[in-house]
BAROLO-199574 format. One record per residue: residue in one letter; y, z, x of N, C-alpha, C, O in turn. Coordinates in steps of 0.2 Angstrom, whole numbers, padded with zeros to 4 digits, always signed. Layout:
BEGIN
aYZXYZXYZXYZX/...
// end
This chain:
BEGIN
m+0084+0039-0010+0078+0036-0008+0080+0034+0000+0085+0030+0001/s+0076+0036+0004+0077+0035+0011+0075+0028+0013+0070+0025+0011/v+0079+0025+0018+0078+0018+0020+0072+0018+0024+0071+0022+0029/i+0068+0013+0024+0062+0012+0028+0064+0010+0035+0068+0005+0036/k+0062+0013+0040+0063+0012+0047+0057+0014+0051+0053+0018+0049/r+0057+0011+0057+0052+0013+0062+0053+0020+0065+0058+0022+0067/g+0048+0024+0064+0047+0031+0067+0052+0036+0064+0055+0034+0059/p+0051+0042+0066+0046+0044+0072+0039+0044+0069+0038+0048+0065/f+0035+0040+0072+0028+0040+0069+0024+0045+0074+0025+0046+0079/k+0019+0048+0070+0015+0053+0074+0008+0049+0076+0004+0047+0072/v+0008+0047+0082+0003+0043+0084-0004+0046+0084-0005+0052+0086/p-0009+0043+0081-0016+0046+0081-0019+0048+0088-0017+0044+0092/k-0022+0053+0088-0026+0055+0094-0032+0051+0095-0037+0053+0092/l-0032+0046+0098-0038+0042+0099-0042+0043+0105-0040+0044+0110/t-0049+0044+0104-0054+0045+0109-0059+0040+0108-0060+0036+0104/e-0064+0040+0113-0070+0036+0113-0074+0038+0107-0079+0034+0105/e-0073+0044+0104-0078+0046+0099-0076+0043+0092-0080+0042+0088/h-0070+0040+0092-0068+0036+0086-0071+0029+0086-0072+0026+0092/p-0073+0027+0081-0076+0020+0080-0071+0015+0083-0065+0015+0082/l-0074+0009+0086-0070+0004+0088-0066+0001+0083-0060+0000+0084/y-0068+0001+0077-0064-0001+0071-0058+0003+0070-0053+0000+0069/g-0059+0010+0070-0053+0014+0070-0048+0013+0075-0042+0014+0074/r-0051+0013+0081-0046+0012+0087-0042+0006+0087-0036+0006+0088/l-0045+0000+0085-0042-0006+0085-0037-0006+0079-0031-0008+0080/l-0039-0003+0073-0034-0003+0068-0028+0001+0069-0023+0000+0067/a-0029+0007+0072-0024+0012+0074-0019+0008+0079-0013+0009+0078/k-0021+0005+0083-0017+0001+0088-0013-0004+0085-0007-0005+0086/e-0016-0008+0080-0012-0013+0076-0006-0009+0072-0001-0011+0071/a-0008-0003+0069-0004+0000+0065+0002+0003+0069+0008+0003+0066/e+0001+0005+0075+0007+0007+0079+0012+0002+0081+0017+0003+0082/k+0010-0004+0080+0014-0010+0082+0019-0012+0077+0024-0016+0078/l+0018-0009+0071+0022-0011+0065+0029-0010+0066+0031-0004+0068/a+0033-0014+0064+0040-0013+0065+0043-0008+0060+0048-0005+0061/s+0040-0007+0054+0043-0002+0049+0037+0000+0045+0032-0003+0043/l+0038+0007+0043+0034+0010+0038+0038+0015+0035+0044+0017+0037/p+0036+0017+0029+0041+0022+0025+0042+0029+0029+0037+0031+0032/n+0048+0031+0027+0049+0038+0030+0048+0043+0024+0052+0043+0019/f+0043+0047+0024+0041+0051+0018+0042+0058+0020+0040+0063+0016/s+0047+0060+0025+0048+0066+0027+0051+0071+0022+0050+0077+0022/e+0055+0068+0017+0058+0072+0012+0054+0072+0006+0056+0075+0001/d+0048+0069+0005+0044+0069-0001+0039+0075-0001+0036+0077+0004/k+0038+0078-0007+0034+0083-0008+0027+0081-0009+0022+0084-0008/g+0026+0075-0012+0020+0072-0014+0019+0065-0013+0024+0061-0013/l+0013+0062-0011+0011+0055-0010+0006+0053-0015+0001+0057-0016/f+0006+0047-0017+0000+0044-0021-0003+0039-0016+0001+0035-0012/i-0009+0038-0016-0013+0033-0013-0017+0029-0018-0021+0032-0022/l-0016+0023-0019-0019+0019-0024-0023+0013-0021-0020+0010-0017/s-0029+0013-0023-0033+0008-0019-0037+0003-0024-0039+0005-0029/d-0038-0003-0021-0042-0008-0025-0045-0013-0020-0042-0014-0014/f-0051-0015-0021-0054-0019-0016-0057-0026-0019-0058-0026-0025/g-0057-0031-0015-0059-0037-0017-0064-0041-0012-0066-0038-0007/g-0066-0047-0014-0070-0051-0010-0077-0050-0011-0081-0052-0006/e-0080-0047-0016-0087-0046-0018-0089-0051-0022-0095-0051-0024/h-0085-0056-0024-0088-0062-0029-0091-0067-0025-0090-0068-0019/k-0095-0071-0028-0098-0077-0025-0093-0082-0022-0088-0084-0025/g-0094-0084-0015-0090-0089-0012-0084-0085-0008-0081-0089-0005/a-0083-0079-0008-0078-0075-0004-0080-0075+0003-0086-0074+0005/d-0075-0077+0007-0076-0077+0014-0074-0070+0018-0075-0069+0024/f-0070-0066+0014-0067-0060+0017-0068-0055+0012-0067-0056+0006/s-0069-0049+0014-0068-0043+0010-0061-0040+0011-0059-0040+0017/t-0058-0038+0005-0051-0035+0006-0051-0028+0003-0054-0027-0002/y-0047-0024+0007-0046-0017+0005-0039-0016+0005-0035-0016+0010/s-0036-0015-0001-0029-0014-0002-0027-0007-0004-0030-0004-0008/f-0022-0004-0001-0019+0002-0003-0012+0002-0003-0008-0001+0000/l-0010+0006-0009-0002+0007-0010-0001+0015-0008-0004+0019-0012/i+0002+0016-0003+0004+0023-0002+0011+0024-0003+0016+0020+0000/c+0013+0028-0008+0020+0028-0011+0022+0035-0012+0018+0040-0013/s+0028+0036-0013+0031+0043-0015+0030+0044-0022+0031+0040-0026/a+0027+0050-0023+0026+0052-0030+0032+0055-0033+0033+0055-0039/d+0037+0058-0028+0043+0060-0031+0047+0055-0034+0051+0056-0039/k+0047+0049-0031+0052+0044-0032+0049+0038-0037+0052+0033-0037/r+0044+0039-0040+0040+0034-0044+0043+0033-0051+0042+0028-0054/v+0047+0038-0053+0049+0039-0060+0052+0033-0063+0051+0030-0068/v+0057+0030-0059+0062+0025-0061+0057+0019-0062+0058+0015-0067/f+0053+0017-0057+0049+0011-0058+0044+0012-0064+0044+0007-0068/e+0041+0018-0065+0037+0018-0071+0041+0017-0077+0038+0014-0082/e+0047+0020-0078+0051+0019-0084+0053+0012-0085+0052+0009-0090/k+0055+0008-0080+0057+0001-0080+0050-0003-0082+0051-0008-0086/a+0045-0001-0079+0039-0005-0080+0036-0004-0088+0034-0009-0091/k+0037+0002-0090+0036+0003-0097+0040-0001-0102+0038-0004-0107/e+0047-0002-0100+0051-0006-0104+0049-0013-0104+0049-0017-0109/l+0047-0015-0098+0044-0022-0097+0038-0023-0101+0037-0029-0104/r+0034-0019-0102+0028-0019-0106+0029-0020-0113+0026-0025-0116/v+0034-0016-0115+0036-0017-0122+0039-0024-0123+0038-0027-0128/k+0044-0026-0119+0047-0032-0120+0042-0038-0120+0044-0043-0124/h+0037-0038-0116+0032-0044-0116+0026-0042-0120+0021-0046-0120/g+0025-0037-0124+0020-0036-0128+0013-0034-0125+0008-0037-0126/l+0014-0030-0119+0008-0029-0115+0004-0022-0117-0001-0020-0114/n+0007-0019-0122+0004-0013-0124+0000-0013-0131-0005-0009-0132/d+0001-0018-0135-0003-0019-0141-0004-0027-0142+0000-0030-0145/p-0010-0029-0140-0016-0025-0137-0014-0023-0129-0010-0027-0126/w-0017-0018-0127-0016-0015-0120-0019-0020-0115-0024-0023-0116/k-0015-0022-0110-0017-0026-0105-0014-0024-0098-0008-0023-0098/e-0018-0024-0093-0016-0022-0087-0014-0028-0083-0016-0034-0084/f-0009-0027-0079-0007-0032-0074-0013-0033-0069-0014-0029-0065/g-0016-0039-0069-0022-0040-0065-0022-0047-0062-0020-0052-0065/f-0025-0047-0056-0025-0054-0052-0029-0059-0056-0027-0065-0056/k-0034-0057-0059-0038-0062-0063-0035-0064-0070-0037-0069-0073/d-0030-0060-0072-0027-0062-0078-0020-0065-0077-0016-0064-0082/l-0018-0067-0071-0011-0070-0070-0009-0075-0075-0003-0076-0076/s-0014-0079-0077-0012-0085-0082-0011-0082-0089-0009-0086-0093/y-0013-0076-0090-0012-0074-0097-0004-0074-0099+0000-0071-0095/g-0002-0077-0104+0005-0078-0106+0009-0072-0104+0014-0073-0101/p+0009-0066-0107+0013-0061-0106+0014-0059-0099+0019-0057-0097/i+0008-0059-0095+0008-0057-0088+0012-0062-0084+0016-0061-0080/s+0010-0069-0086+0013-0074-0082+0021-0074-0083+0025-0075-0078/r+0023-0073-0089+0030-0073-0091+0034-0067-0088+0040-0067-0086/s+0030-0061-0087+0034-0055-0084+0033-0054-0077+0035-0049-0074/l+0029-0058-0073+0027-0057-0067+0032-0056-0062+0033-0051-0058/e+0037-0061-0062+0042-0061-0057+0047-0054-0058+0049-0051-0053/e+0048-0052-0064+0052-0046-0065+0048-0040-0063+0051-0036-0061/f+0041-0040-0065+0037-0035-0062+0037-0034-0055+0038-0028-0052/l+0037-0039-0051+0037-0039-0044+0044-0036-0041+0044-0033-0036/r+0049-0039-0045+0056-0036-0043+0057-0029-0044+0060-0025-0040/l+0054-0026-0049+0054-0019-0050+0050-0015-0045+0053-0010-0043/a+0045-0018-0043+0041-0015-0037+0045-0015-0031+0046-0009-0028/d+0048-0020-0029+0053-0020-0023+0059-0016-0024+0061-0013-0019/s+0061-0015-0030+0068-0011-0030+0066-0004-0031+0071+0000-0029/f+0061-0002-0034+0060+0005-0036+0054+0009-0033+0053+0015-0034/i+0050+0006-0029+0044+0009-0026+0046+0010-0018+0047+0006-0015/h+0045+0017-0017+0046+0019-0010+0039+0020-0007+0036+0025-0008/g+0037+0015-0003+0030+0015+0000+0028+0009+0004+0032+0005+0006/a+0022+0009+0005+0019+0004+0009+0013+0001+0006+0008+0005+0004/l+0012-0006+0005+0007-0009+0002+0003-0012+0008+0005-0017+0012/i-0003-0010+0009-0007-0012+0015-0014-0015+0013-0017-0012+0009/t-0015-0021+0016-0021-0024+0015-0025-0025+0021-0022-0029+0026/i-0031-0023+0022-0035-0024+0027-0041-0029+0025-0044-0028+0020/s-0041-0035+0028-0046-0040+0027-0052-0040+0032-0050-0040+0038/v-0058-0041+0030-0063-0042+0035-0067-0048+0034-0070-0049+0029/d-0068-0052+0039-0072-0058+0039-0079-0056+0037-0082-0052+0041/q-0082-0059+0032-0089-0057+0030-0094-0060+0035-0100-0058+0034/r-0092-0064+0040-0097-0066+0045-0098-0060+0050-0103-0060+0054/i-0094-0055+0050-0095-0049+0054-0100-0045+0051-0099-0042+0045/p-0106-0044+0054-0111-0040+0051-0110-0033+0050-0111-0030+0044/s-0106-0029+0054-0104-0023+0054-0098-0021+0058-0098-0024+0064/l-0094-0017+0056-0088-0014+0060-0090-0008+0064-0086-0005+0067/f-0096-0006+0063-0098+0001+0066-0105+0000+0070-0108+0005+0072/g-0106-0006+0073-0112-0007+0077-0113-0014+0078-0111-0018+0074/l-0117-0016+0083-0118-0023+0085-0123-0026+0080-0123-0031+0078/d-0128-0021+0078-0134-0023+0074-0132-0020+0067-0132-0014+0066/k-0132-0024+0062-0130-0022+0055-0135-0017+0053-0133-0011+0050/k-0142-0018+0053-0147-0013+0050-0146-0007+0054-0147-0001+0051/e-0146-0007+0061-0146-0001+0065-0140+0003+0063-0140+0009+0063/a-0134+0000+0063-0128+0003+0061-0128+0007+0054-0126+0013+0053/h-0131+0003+0049-0131+0006+0042-0136+0012+0042-0135+0017+0039/d-0142+0011+0045-0147+0016+0045-0144+0022+0048-0145+0028+0046/q-0140+0022+0054-0137+0027+0057-0132+0031+0052-0132+0037+0052/i-0127+0027+0049-0122+0030+0045-0126+0033+0039-0124+0039+0037/v-0131+0030+0036-0134+0033+0030-0137+0040+0032-0137+0045+0028/e-0140+0040+0038-0144+0046+0040-0139+0052+0042-0140+0058+0041/i-0133+0050+0045-0128+0055+0046-0125+0058+0039-0124+0064+0039/f-0124+0054+0035-0122+0056+0028-0127+0061+0025-0125+0066+0022/r-0133+0059+0025-0139+0063+0022-0139+0070+0026-0140+0075+0022/k-0139+0070+0032-0140+0076+0036-0134+0081+0035-0134+0087+0036/n-0128+0078+0033-0122+0082+0032-0120+0083+0025-0114+0085+0023/d-0125+0082+0021-0124+0083+0013-0118+0079+0010-0115+0082+0006/l-0118+0073+0013-0113+0068+0010-0116+0063+0006-0113+0058+0005/g-0121+0065+0003-0124+0060-0002-0129+0055+0001-0130+0054+0007/e-0133+0052-0004-0138+0047-0002-0135+0040-0004-0133+0039-0009/w-0134+0036+0002-0130+0030+0001-0135+0024+0003-0140+0025+0007/k-0133+0018+0001-0136+0012+0003-0132+0010+0009-0126+0011+0009/g-0135+0005+0013-0131+0003+0019-0125+0000+0018-0120+0001+0021/k-0125-0005+0013-0119-0008+0012-0113-0004+0009-0107-0005+0012/e-0114+0001+0005-0109+0005+0002-0107+0010+0008-0101+0013+0008/s-0112+0012+0012-0110+0017+0017-0105+0014+0022-0100+0018+0024/e-0106+0008+0024-0101+0004+0028-0094+0004+0024-0089+0005+0027/k-0095+0002+0018-0088+0001+0014-0084+0007+0014-0078+0007+0015/v-0088+0013+0012-0084+0019+0012-0081+0021+0018-0075+0024+0018/l-0084+0020+0024-0081+0021+0030-0075+0017+0032-0070+0019+0034/r-0076+0010+0030-0070+0006+0031-0064+0008+0027-0058+0008+0030/v-0065+0010+0021-0059+0012+0017-0056+0019+0019-0050+0019+0020/c-0061+0024+0021-0058+0030+0022-0055+0031+0029-0050+0034+0030/h-0057+0027+0034-0054+0026+0041-0047+0023+0040-0042+0025+0043/a-0047+0018+0036-0041+0014+0035-0035+0019+0032-0030+0019+0035/i-0037+0022+0027-0032+0026+0023-0030+0032+0028-0024+0033+0029/s-0035+0035+0031-0033+0040+0036-0029+0039+0042-0024+0042+0043/i-0030+0033+0044-0025+0030+0050-0018+0030+0048-0014+0032+0051/f-0017+0027+0042-0010+0026+0039-0007+0032+0037-0001+0034+0038/m-0011+0037+0034-0009+0043+0033-0007+0047+0039-0002+0051+0038/s-0010+0046+0044-0008+0050+0050-0002+0048+0053+0002+0051+0057/l+0001+0042+0051+0007+0039+0053+0013+0041+0049+0018+0042+0051/v+0011+0042+0042+0017+0042+0037+0017+0049+0034+0022+0051+0031/a+0012+0053+0034+0011+0059+0030+0013+0065+0034+0013+0065+0040/f+0014+0071+0031+0016+0077+0034+0013+0083+0031+0011+0083+0025/s+0012+0088+0035+0008+0094+0033+0012+0097+0027+0019+0096+0027/g+0009+0100+0023+0012+0103+0017+0013+0099+0011+0015+0101+0006/q+0012+0092+0012+0013+0088+0006+0007+0088+0001+0001+0090+0003/k+0008+0086-0005+0003+0085-0010+0000+0078-0010+0005+0074-0010/i-0006+0077-0010-0009+0070-0009-0014+0069-0015-0018+0073-0017/l-0013+0063-0018-0017+0061-0024-0020+0054-0022-0016+0049-0022/w-0026+0053-0021-0029+0047-0020-0032+0044-0027-0037+0047-0030/l-0030+0039-0030-0032+0036-0036-0036+0030-0034-0033+0025-0032/c-0042+0030-0035-0047+0024-0032-0049+0020-0039-0052+0024-0043/d-0048+0014-0039-0051+0010-0044-0059+0011-0045-0062+0012-0040/h-0061+0010-0051-0069+0010-0052-0072+0005-0047-0071-0001-0046/d-0077+0008-0043-0080+0004-0037-0086+0008-0035-0088+0013-0037/s-0090+0004-0031-0097+0006-0029-0096+0012-0025-0101+0016-0024/i-0091+0014-0022-0090+0019-0017-0088+0026-0021-0088+0031-0018/n-0087+0025-0027-0085+0032-0031-0090+0032-0037-0088+0036-0042/v-0095+0029-0038-0100+0030-0044-0103+0037-0044-0104+0040-0038/d-0104+0039-0050-0108+0045-0050-0115+0044-0052-0117+0041-0057/g-0120+0046-0047-0127+0045-0048-0130+0051-0047-0127+0057-0047/k-0137+0051-0047-0141+0057-0046-0140+0060-0039-0141+0066-0039/r-0140+0056-0034-0139+0059-0027-0133+0057-0024-0132+0059-0018/r-0128+0055-0027-0121+0053-0024-0116+0053-0030-0118+0050-0035/d-0110+0056-0029-0105+0055-0034-0098+0055-0030-0098+0055-0024/f-0093+0055-0034-0086+0054-0031-0084+0060-0026-0080+0059-0021/s-0087+0066-0027-0086+0071-0023-0088+0070-0016-0085+0072-0011/h-0094+0066-0015-0096+0064-0008-0091+0060-0004-0090+0061+0001/t-0088+0055-0008-0083+0051-0005-0077+0055-0003-0074+0054+0002/q-0075+0060-0007-0070+0064-0006-0071+0068+0001-0066+0069+0005/n-0077+0070+0002-0078+0074+0008-0078+0070+0014-0076+0072+0019/i-0081+0064+0013-0081+0059+0019-0074+0057+0021-0072+0057+0026/f-0069+0057+0015-0062+0055+0017-0059+0061+0020-0055+0060+0025/g-0061+0067+0018-0058+0073+0022-0060+0073+0029-0056+0075+0033/h-0066+0072+0031-0069+0071+0038-0065+0066+0042-0063+0067+0047/c-0063+0060+0039-0060+0055+0042-0052+0057+0043-0050+0056+0048/l-0049+0060+0038-0042+0063+0039-0042+0067+0045-0037+0066+0049/a-0047+0071+0046-0046+0076+0052-0047+0073+0058-0045+0076+0063/m-0050+0067+0058-0051+0063+0065-0045+0061+0068-0044+0060+0074/y-0040+0059+0063-0034+0056+0066-0028+0060+0065-0022+0058+0068/s-0028+0066+0062-0022+0070+0061-0024+0077+0061-0029+0079+0058/d-0019+0082+0063-0020+0089+0062-0016+0091+0055-0015+0097+0054/n-0014+0086+0051-0010+0088+0045-0014+0093+0041-0020+0092+0040/l-0011+0098+0038-0014+0102+0033-0010+0101+0026-0004+0103+0026/y-0013+0098+0021-0010+0096+0015-0010+0102+0010-0016+0105+0010/e-0005+0103+0006-0005+0109+0001-0011+0108-0004-0014+0112-0006/i-0011+0101-0006-0016+0099-0011-0018+0092-0009-0014+0088-0007/y-0024+0090-0009-0026+0083-0009-0031+0082-0014-0037+0085-0014/g-0030+0078-0019-0034+0077-0025-0036+0070-0026-0034+0066-0022/f-0041+0069-0030-0044+0063-0031-0045+0061-0038-0046+0066-0043/a-0044+0055-0040-0045+0053-0047-0047+0046-0048-0046+0042-0043/k-0050+0044-0053-0052+0037-0055-0046+0035-0060-0043+0039-0062/p-0045+0028-0061-0040+0026-0066-0040+0030-0072-0045+0031-0076/f-0034+0032-0074-0033+0035-0081-0032+0030-0086-0028+0025-0085/e-0036+0030-0092-0036+0025-0097-0029+0024-0100-0026+0029-0103/k-0027+0018-0100-0021+0016-0104-0015+0021-0101-0010+0022-0106/d-0014+0022-0095-0009+0026-0092-0004+0021-0089-0006+0019-0083/a+0001+0019-0092+0005+0013-0089+0008+0015-0082+0008+0010-0078/g+0010+0021-0081+0013+0023-0074+0008+0021-0069+0010+0018-0064/t+0002+0025-0069-0002+0024-0063-0006+0017-0063-0007+0014-0058/t-0007+0015-0069-0010+0008-0070-0006+0003-0067-0009-0002-0063/d+0000+0003-0068+0005-0002-0065+0005-0002-0057+0006-0007-0054/l+0005+0004-0055+0005+0005-0048-0001+0002-0045-0001-0001-0039/l-0007+0004-0048-0013+0002-0045-0014-0006-0046-0017-0009-0042/s-0010-0009-0050-0010-0016-0051-0008-0020-0045-0010-0025-0043/l-0003-0017-0041+0000-0020-0035-0006-0020-0030-0006-0025-0026/a-0010-0015-0029-0015-0015-0025-0020-0021-0027-0023-0025-0022/d-0022-0022-0033-0026-0027-0035-0023-0034-0034-0026-0038-0032/f-0016-0035-0035-0013-0041-0033-0014-0043-0026-0015-0048-0024/s-0013-0038-0022-0013-0039-0015-0020-0041-0012-0021-0046-0008/a-0025-0037-0015-0032-0039-0013-0034-0046-0015-0037-0049-0011/g-0031-0048-0021-0033-0054-0023-0030-0060-0020-0033-0065-0018/i-0023-0060-0019-0020-0065-0016-0021-0066-0008-0021-0072-0006/i-0022-0060-0005-0023-0061+0002-0030-0064+0003-0031-0068+0008/q-0035-0063-0001-0041-0066-0001-0040-0074-0001-0044-0077+0003/e-0036-0076-0006-0036-0083-0007-0032-0086-0001-0033-0092+0001/i-0027-0083+0002-0023-0086+0008-0028-0086+0013-0027-0091+0017/l-0032-0081+0015-0037-0082+0020-0042-0087+0019-0044-0091+0024/q-0044-0088+0013-0049-0093+0011-0046-0100+0013-0050-0104+0015/s-0040-0101+0012-0036-0107+0013-0035-0108+0020-0037-0114+0023/e-0032-0103+0024-0029-0104+0030-0034-0103+0036-0034-0106+0041/v-0039-0098+0035-0044-0097+0040-0050-0100+0039-0053-0104+0043/a-0053-0100+0032-0059-0103+0031-0059-0110+0029-0063-0114+0029/k-0052-0113+0029-0051-0120+0028-0054-0123+0021-0056-0128+0021/k-0054-0119+0016-0056-0121+0010-0050-0124+0006-0044-0122+0007/d-0052-0128+0001-0046-0131-0003-0045-0127-0009-0048-0127-0014/i-0040-0122-0008-0038-0118-0013-0031-0120-0015-0026-0120-0012/q-0031-0121-0022-0025-0123-0025-0022-0117-0029-0025-0114-0033/l-0016-0115-0027-0012-0109-0029-0009-0111-0036-0005-0116-0036/s-0010-0108-0041-0006-0109-0047+0001-0106-0046+0003-0103-0041/d+0006-0108-0051+0013-0106-0050+0013-0098-0049+0017-0095-0045/e+0009-0094-0053+0009-0087-0053+0006-0085-0046+0009-0080-0043/k+0001-0088-0044-0002-0086-0037+0003-0087-0032+0004-0083-0027/a+0007-0093-0032+0012-0095-0027+0018-0090-0027+0020-0088-0022/t+0020-0087-0033+0025-0082-0034+0022-0076-0030+0026-0072-0027/l+0016-0074-0032+0013-0068-0029+0013-0068-0021+0014-0063-0018/a+0011-0074-0019+0010-0075-0011+0017-0075-0008+0018-0071-0003/k+0022-0077-0011+0029-0077-0008+0031-0070-0008+0035-0068-0004/w+0030-0066-0014+0032-0059-0014+0028-0055-0009+0031-0051-0005/m+0022-0056-0007+0018-0053-0002+0021-0054+0005+0020-0050+0009/g+0024-0060+0006+0027-0061+0012+0034-0059+0013+0037-0061+0019/t+0036-0055+0009+0043-0053+0009+0044-0046+0008+0042-0043+0003/d+0047-0042+0013+0048-0035+0012+0054-0034+0008+0059-0038+0009/s+0054-0028+0005+0060-0026+0002+0063-0020+0006+0061-0019+0011/s+0069-0018+0003+0072-0012+0007+0068-0006+0007+0068-0002+0011/f+0063-0005+0002+0060+0001+0001+0052+0000+0001+0049+0005+0003/l+0050-0006+0000+0042-0007+0000+0040-0012+0005+0042-0017+0005/t+0037-0009+0010+0034-0014+0015+0027-0016+0013+0024-0013+0010/k+0026-0022+0016+0019-0025+0015+0016-0027+0021+0019-0031+0025/t+0010-0024+0023+0007-0025+0029+0000-0028+0028-0004-0025+0024/n-0002-0033+0031-0008-0037+0031-0011-0038+0037-0009-0041+0042/l-0017-0035+0038-0021-0036+0044-0028-0038+0043-0031-0037+0038/v-0030-0042+0047-0037-0046+0046-0041-0045+0052-0039-0046+0058/f-0048-0043+0051-0053-0043+0056-0057-0050+0056-0059-0051+0051/n-0056-0053+0061-0059-0060+0061-0065-0061+0066-0065-0058+0072/q-0070-0064+0064-0076-0066+0069-0073-0071+0074-0070-0076+0072/q-0075-0070+0080-0073-0074+0085-0078-0079+0088-0084-0077+0087/d-0077-0084+0091-0082-0089+0093-0087-0086+0098-0093-0088+0098/g-0085-0081+0102-0090-0079+0107-0094-0074+0104-0099-0071+0107/g-0094-0072+0097-0098-0068+0094-0095-0061+0093-0098-0057+0088/g-0090-0059+0096-0086-0053+0095-0081-0054+0089-0081-0059+0086/w-0077-0049+0088-0072-0049+0083-0066-0045+0085-0066-0041+0090/g-0060-0047+0082-0054-0044+0084-0050-0043+0078-0052-0046+0072/v-0044-0040+0078-0040-0039+0073-0032-0041+0074-0030-0041+0080/g-0029-0044+0069-0022-0046+0070-0019-0046+0063-0022-0045+0058/s-0012-0048+0063-0008-0048+0057-0009-0054+0054-0010-0059+0057/v-0008-0054+0047-0008-0061+0043+0000-0062+0042+0003-0059+0039/d+0002-0068+0045+0008-0070+0044+0009-0075+0038+0008-0081+0038/i+0010-0071+0032+0011-0075+0026+0016-0080+0026+0016-0085+0023/q+0022-0078+0029+0028-0083+0029+0026-0090+0031+0029-0095+0029/a+0022-0090+0036+0020-0096+0039+0015-0100+0034+0014-0106+0036/k+0013-0097+0029+0008-0101+0025+0010-0102+0018+0006-0104+0014/i+0017-0100+0016+0019-0102+0010+0025-0106+0010+0028-0108+0004/
// end
């Protein structure tokens, strides 16, 4: 397992044709002190989960785990043993942020997080967006959404509603930027996306449209040519991929609560389990980095992006 260190990163080729959201996000990503070195890996997994759509949320959160597919086996084996030890298979139970207080999950949480730090070679990335920002793709929300929807329609990328069209671009640009920094031509890529409004199958739009949008975004930031890039929704009761996906769910959930407390200044009381998770999110391991960036509404009406210093908040 190669030690995570900075560089050599392949800096995205940014032009004025890239959306401001993408340009700002790419510049923040370039400042990071460390990202995984995947140069020796044949395959990469991208696992994503999103949060902040519940009532009272002040931030939308988009969390991605980009990890080595080649080196995941030990983590999966250890996690399966942990599941058996704590009775998480019968009945089947996923590690989920909403279920942190569930006895077997609560009792196994610290050990589960230690396994992730010890055996996952990758980067856990969470992008948060202040919900007071109307759109990241234009000054006027309706105008921006109408434009995105029309571009998708004209290019056979499905029939979208404005809210979902913005969300799929936020997600696809973010993944593409980080892939441009850590991935290499010739690798095999699998994006496993949790069930969400951006990958529903309907009469005029389905997951294939999301995949094509992602392909367009990838090409905007990198010339990489992947041997295979595939897509999937969660596999039912598959402990290996489910436990990896749970880390993205944990990240999206706890970052939301930290920002609610520290930025929105709400009275958020962290349970013991959530405090454990927050501490874990603020600490990098030798092989798994955690990156947290937030787009914040500013007093002058504009918005900017910066890192979330979790250590200062726990």
